[in-house]
N, C-alpha and C positions, 0 to 999 in steps of 0.2 A: 504493500499499500504505499503511495507515495503523492506527489504533488509534480505535476508535469507544464513547461511552458513552450512555446515555439514563435517562432517569428520566420515567415517566408516572404520576400520581395524582389523588387529589383535592384537591390544592392545600394539603393540610394539613402538607406538610412545609416548615419554616422553614430559611431561607437556601439555597435551591434551587440558586442558582449557585455558593456557596461550596463545596456538595457535589459539583457537577460539577465545579468546580475541582481537587478533591482527586482524583476519578475520574481526570482528565486526566493529572494529575502522576503518579500511581501507573503509568500506560501511556507515559510521555513517551518512552520508548526505542523505541516502534514509530514515531514520529514526529516526529524532532527539526527538520523545517523549517518547522512551522507550527502552530498551536493556535487553537481558537475554541470559542464556546459559544453556544448558542440559547437564550433563555428566555422563556417567556410563561405565562399562570396554568396551574397543573397538569402541566407539561411542560419538560424541558430537554434539549439535546443538547449533546454534546460530541465534539470531535476532534482528534487529532492527526496531522498530515500528513508523509508520506514522497512528497515530488514524484516522480514518474516521468515523469507526462504532462503535457504545459504546465505547466512551473517556474514561471512568472508568478504573481504575487499573486491572479491572477482565479481560481485553483484553490482559492482558501480555502474551508474548511467550517467550520461547517456553511453549505450553498450553499442558496441561495434560488432559486426559480423565476422565471422573468421576470415574471409577474404578481402576485409574491408569496405565492401561496397554499401552495405546498408548500416544505419544509425537508427537506434529504437529507443526513444522514453514512453514508459509504460507505468501506469496507474491501476491499481488492481491485483489480482489472483488468479490464476489459472488453475484449475483444481485437477484436471487430468492432462498435468503437461508430463506426468512419468511416461504414462501411455502413448502420447503423441512422440514422447522422445525415442521411444522404441520403435517407432513406424520411422523414425528419421535418423535411423543409423549412421547414414553415409555423412551427416554432418559432423565435423570435428568438435564436438562439445568441450568447452574449457570450464565452465561453472556448473553447480547443481541447482541453477535458478530457472524458475518459469520464465523468466524476460528471455533468456536465452532460446528456449524452445519458440516463441513467438519468431524470433527471427530465423531460425530454421525453419520453421511453417510457413513464414511468408518468402524465405526463397523457394522453397519447395513448391509451395501452391498459390503464391500471389495473393490477391486480396481476397480469394476464396478461402484462406486459411481461417476467417470469421467463422465459418460454417463449422470448423472442427475443435473449435475453443469452448470449453465448458467453464465458466466463471464469471467473475465480473472485472469489466476490464473499461479503460480507456488508453489508447496508444496513438503513436505516430511514429511510421518509418520515414527516413531520407534514403530514396535509392540515388547514389550519387551517378550512377552511370546512364540513367532515364532522366536525372533531374526532375525527379518528382515525388511528391510527398503523399503519403497514404495514411488516413487518421480514421479509427474505427470506435464504435462505443457499443457497450454491449447490449444483449438483447432487451433487459429489462429496465435498463437506466439507471443501476445501481451505482454506478461510476459516473461523475460529471464531466463534461467538455464543452467550454464556453469560446466564442471565437468573435472577432471582429474584422471586417473585410472592407479595406478602402480600396481605391483605384488601382494601387501599384502592389498593396501589402496585404497578408492575411496573418493574424496572431490569434493564438489559443493560449490556454489555460486550464486547469481545475479550477479555478476560481476566478470569479470576476474582479476582485480586489486586486488579482496581480496583473490583469489588462489595466485596469485603472493607474497603476503604480507604473508602466511602461511610458507613460506620456506620451502613448499614441491613440488614447481614446480620448473623447470628450466626454467630461462629466456631466451628462446631460438626461435629465429623466425623459423615458418612453411615455408618452401622455396615452397612447392607445394602451399600453400595458398598466397604464395606473387602472384603467377602468376594470380590466380583467381582475387585477387585485382586489378592488372595491367589490367586487361581485365574489370571489373566491378565497380571498387571504392569500393569494399566491399569483405568480404569474406564470401560464402555460407555454412550455416549450412550443416552438424555437425562440418564441420572444422572451424579452427579460425586462429587467425595470430601467436598464440603462439603453438609452437609444442607440441603434448601431450595433449592439452586441448581441448575440444569437448563441442559441444551445443547439449543439448536434443532438438530433433526436435518437433514443433508445433504437438499436437494432438496425443503425445508418451506418454507412462509410462516407469519406470525402476523400476524393482525390484532387489535388492541386498541381497543375503543370502549367508553365510558360503563361502565367497569370490566369487561367481558366479555372475554374473550381465546379466538379462534378459531384453532387451527393446522389447516393443511392440508397433505399431501404433494401436490407438481406434478410429482415425477419420481422413478423409480427405476429402477435397472439391469434388473432383471427384467421390468419392465413395458413397459419402452423398447428393448428388445434388438431390432435389426434382423432383418427375415427377408430382407434382400437379397441375402445370401449363399448361400441355401439352393439354388438353382437354378444357381449357377455352377461352372465347373470351378477348378482349382488356382490354374492362370496368371493368371485374372482375380482372384480372390481378393488373390493376392499383390501385383496391381499396384494394387488398389483399396487394400490397406494401407498401401502405400508412398505412394501419392497422400494419403492420410489421414493419415499421419504427418507427410509434408511439410508439408501445409497446417497440422496443430498446430504444428509447430515455425515456419515464418513468422510466423502469428498473434501468437506470442510473441515476437518480435523487434520490435515496437512500443514504443520507450522514447525519453525525451529525456535519458539518463543513460548513464554507462558500463555495460556488459554484459560477461557473459560465460558460460561453462558450466563445472560441476563435471565433471572429467574422473578416472575412477578408472582407465579403461583395463578396464573389464566392459563387456559386451554392450550394456546399456543407455545408458549415458552416451558410449559410443562412437557409437552410432545418433545420438543427440540430436546429436553435434557433427558428424559428418559431415552431416548434413542441415542444419546451421546453416551449415556451408560452402559448400552448394549454392545457399541462398536470401539467404546476408548480402551485404549490398552492401560490407561493409568485413572485412577480416580478423578472424575470430574468435580472441577470448581465451579459454585454457582454464586452469583452475586444479587443480593436483594437488597435495595434501597426502599427503608420502610421509615415509617413516621412515628414519633412519640403518639401523636393523635389518634385514637383508634379509629375515628372516623374516616382517616385517610389511608391507613395501614392494610397492607395485604400480608403482612406478615406471617401469619399463621397459616395460610395457603401455600406459601412459598415453602415455610419451614416443613409442612405436610409432604411435599415432592421432594424435598431436599434429604428426608426421613427414610421416605420410600426407596430412594435409588441411592443412599448413602454416599451423597456427594460430599465436598468438601465447601461447607457453607458460610458464606460470610453475610453476616446480616449489617447493613450500614444504617444505622439509625440516625435520622435527622429531625431536628423540630421545624416547623413551616417556615420559624423564624432564620433557620438556617438557609436554607431555599431561597427565602426573600433576599438574603445578602449576596446571593449569587447571580441575581438577574441581572445587575448591569454588567458582569463579565459574559454573561452568556448574549446580551444583546450586542457585546463588542463583537463577540466570535461570529456573528450572523452575517455570512458572505452577501446573500441574498434576503431581502425581506421576506416575512413569513409570520403568519397569525400563530406558529406552533414553534416548538423548538426547545425551550428553555427546560423542560422535561428532562431531554435527552441530554443536554449539557451537563445535567448535574450528574446523572447515572455514568456517562463517560468518564466525568472528573473522578468520582470518587471509585470507579472500577480499575482504572490507571493508577491510581496513588495505591491500590491494594497490589501493585504489581504485575497487572495483566496486560499484555499488549494486543492480544486476539480475543474477541468474544463472539459468540452465537447468538442470535438473536431471532424473535418469532415474528417478526414484522413479515407481512405477506399471507400471513396465515387466515386473516379476516377476507383479504380481497380473493384469493384461491378458493377458500372454501365456503364463502357466502356468511359470513360470522357478521356482517353488519345488519341493523335492523332495515336498510333500504332494502334487502333482497327479497323480505318478504311483502314490505310496502309496495314496490313495483310489481311485484307478480300479482296482488290483491289489485291493485290498480289496472291491470292490464284484464284482468276477468270481468272488471266493470267498467269497459271501455265504453261501452254503449251509453253511459251517461254523459259521455262526452258529445253526444248527439241533440242535447236538451238545446233549445234557442238559446243564443248570445243573451240576450237580454236578461233572460231567466237566472242565467249563470251568473252573470254580473251582481244581479241583487242579491242571489244567493251569497255569493263570496262576502260582499259588503256586510250581511246581516250577520255573518259568521265572525267576521272580525270585530263587530260590533259587542255582539253578544259575549265573544271568549277572545278579547283581545291578548296577542300573543303570538311568538314566533311561528308554533304550529297552524294558528289559525290564517297568518297572512300566507304562509306557503299552501295552504288550501285553496286561499283566493288565487293565487297564481296559476294554481292547477286548473283551477274551473276556467281562467283567461286564456288558458293556452290553447294553440293553435290547433293542437291535436294531443293524444295521449299515447304517441308511440314513446320509443326510449328515447330519441332525439330531444322532444318537447319535455318530457317528465322527468328524467335523470338530472339535468343541470339545476333544477327548482330544487333538488333535494340536498345540492351541496351548495348553493348560494347563500352568501352571509347576508348582503344587502339586497332588498328590493330593487328592478330598475326603477321604479319611481322614485326611490330615495337617492339612486345612483345619479340620476338627471339632474336632481336638485343639487346635490354635491357637486358634478360638474358643471352647473349652471347651462345645461344643454337640454335641448328639447328631445333630444333623441339620444337614447345609451348606444353607445358603440357594439358593434357585433359581438355577440357571445361566444367566447373561445372554445368554452364546454361544448356548447350546443354543436360547433363546427366540428371538434375531434370526433364526438359520438357520429354524427353525420357521416362523416370520410371512413370510420370505421365499419358503419352500417353498411356503406357501399362496398368495402374491400371483401366483407364477408357474405354479401348477397343474402344476409338474415338469414345462413343457414346454421349458425352457431345455437345450440340451446339456450332459452331465453335466460337462464341465470349465470350462463357463462359470458352472455353478451353483457350483464350487468358488472361481471367481474371485469372485462376488457375495459369498458367506461371507468371503473374505478381506479385501474391501473394505469390506464393512461392520462389519467387527470389527477386526483388526490394523492393516489400511491407515489407516483413518479415525480410530480411537481411540489410535493409538501412531503409526505412522510422521508422518501428516499432523501431527498435533498437536504430537509434537516438532519438526517441522521448523518449524511457524510459530512455536513460542515460543523456540526455538534461533537460527533465523536472526535475527527481530526483534528479539531481546535485543542486534544489532548494527547493526538498520534496514538489513537486507539483505531485498529481496525474491528469494524463489526461484518460478519458474515451471515447471510439470510437463508438459510436453505430451503424455505418455503417459496423461494423464487429461482429454486433450480429449471431450468428451462423444460428439461423431459418432465418434470411433475406436473408444471404449467401446461403444456402442450397435451398431456394425458387427461387431467381433470377436467379441462374445458371442452374435451370432448364427450364427457359423462353426460349421460342424459339426465334431465332434470328431476326425474322421478326419484332418483338415488342421492340430490343435492339439496332437496328443498329442506330449508332449516327448522322443521317441525320440532326439533330440539337444537340447540347450539350446536354449529357445524357439523351437522348428522354425519355426513361421508366421513370427515375426519376423525371424528370421536368413533364412530364403529369402525373404522379400519386400525385403530390403535387401542380399541377396548380393555386391553390386558394392560395397557399403562397407566391409564387415568383413575384415579379413585373417584368414587360418586360426588364426594364432596367438591371437586375440582369441577366436573364436568355442569354440576346443577347449581354452582356459586352465582350470585350476581354478578354483572360485568362492571368493573369499577372504572378500570383504564388507570390513569394516573392522576387522581383527582386531588387538587389542591384549591383552597380559598381565593380564588381568584376575584371573585366579585367583592369580597370584603377589603382584600387588599388594596384593589384602584379605588375605594371611598376611605381608605382609611393611611396604611403606610406606604404607599405609593401615590397618594392623590396628589401630593406636592410634584413629584417626578411626572406624573401624567399631565398636570394641568399645564406645566411648563411645557412638554412636548405637542400638545392641543394649540396651546396659544402659537408657538412657533410655526406649526403647521398651518394655523388658519392666517398667517401672515405671509406665506409664500406665493399665495394667488394660483396654486394649482388647482384649488378647492374652495369653494365658496366659504367665505368666514362665518358668515352667518349659519350655515347649514352646519358645519363643523362644531360650531360651539351649540348649536342646538341638539344635535346627536350626544355630546356630553352631558349637557343638562337633563336631557331625558334618561340617560343612563343614572345619573345619582338622584334622579327624582322616582326611580323605581319603576320606570316605565315596563312593563312585561314585555315589549316588544322589542327592546333595546338592550340584549343581554353584555357581558362584560366582554366577550370577545368582538362583539361589534364596534366597540371603542378600542379595544386593546391594539389590533393590527393595525389601526391608525396611529398610535403611540410609536409602534415599532418602526413604521415607516419614516417617520418625522426623525426617529433616534438614527436610524440606517442613512437617511438623506445627509444628515450632521456627519455623522462619522466619516463617511466617504465624499463629503464634499460635493454633492450631486446637486446641480441648479434646476 
């Protein structure tokens, strides 16, 4: 796991090595073990290394191929590198790294090597002979890759802050992305909050040669879903799922550093720990961040799993005040604004301080196995789609009446559904994830029309690719993955864990597992009980108290903090944001006052992400 940087252009940039040194320094936290720069006419590559596999100096990057022609910078892990290495026996390997396997695979298969890699990755390879740069990002978007393109130069990095430190990117807000952020508390790739900075989409490659840039998709969940489960009975499907999960976990235990697992005591993390205990050769180390305040603590559930699997369990007990003190540091670590993230920052900090360099996480379990309420809600809505045929005036009256009778977020969303053009997934799913309604966004932007909905566009394009042939629950999974998971959960996990040089691996996002589960018929996945298919597949691993426990997540008293301990900080940020002129000052203050006055339609999350935005703009000097 590392941080990578690169510049390719006409050669007109002066002091290329100095620029690259600045970029490397900006993301030194991602790789404290080593740093390197490669430069020749018109190109520079840089890398900061966090050593996980082959800790020796032989793993230094940028890494040059045996014949001196290819140069690699790589962020991530390739879990099947040993199997690939045995296929590439003709290559004269000099290290035990997975990085060198990528170089050998590229020499053997060219850009097609991405189809053979199992792992999480963002890498770039410079071919000296062809004068061509090849860039790739993993299938599920676990590792980030940002880039900026000007008339004669392309610059890329693992983080936006590195691009900004280069001096080659204008620090200017992307006003179209701002509306996306107001809707969903994040910005959806390929856009970012910085004008002119894009994100390479998951499952895509980019080739740069002679000033021309070509971007291609090599994988997507809807196009690569397997039909293998179609003709199998439930017993065989459960067996297949457990085998794929066990293999996914086993692959992710390859490391030359101390590792462990996050253990919340929920279904997903408990499954990961249970499978680790079956395949690990050493006692599994588990880490649970718990709270003295019982209302927020999941300690008893984590402890029950630790006892069941005899793990070396560390319970890191915090007071909510301890967490509160870390919020400024968490906000400072944020590379791209997000309404989420501080939780991951705290968990990663204490895990790293306990001596762990790599940890497995249960992230992705909800998206793959239908763990969110949205799976049931949208399935029910589909069954009652005939209600959408009601006359529009009647639906409008019904929506207004509901909001008046029961003011709050749920009623507001129901009103949006009643006003939707259709009750197909393209129109219903975005409403489930929306933070502010379009009417509020128009007022904040002081605009008669809200800009195009990015999530609606993403779902539309996905539906077009799959021809609506995927099972309906899998269609929802794809929507979750390509929006909330990739652009909030994974991005937050990467930036907050790497702030502490901690690598996080996510077995539920093994692409073999994802492809199989997305082809399973709905009848076997419908969450009549929590994550039914997953729980049934690993029924021998989970005690009933874990399966049937209430879903807590990482709950903290944010609404009280924003009105008490954090009020001064929040009001300062709200005032600064109002003065910027990018949003209506009147509407920003009105939203904040509505929250303070306990308006049920303005929850803490609907103001916190505005505070986060202003803090990020200030930290990065964005105009």
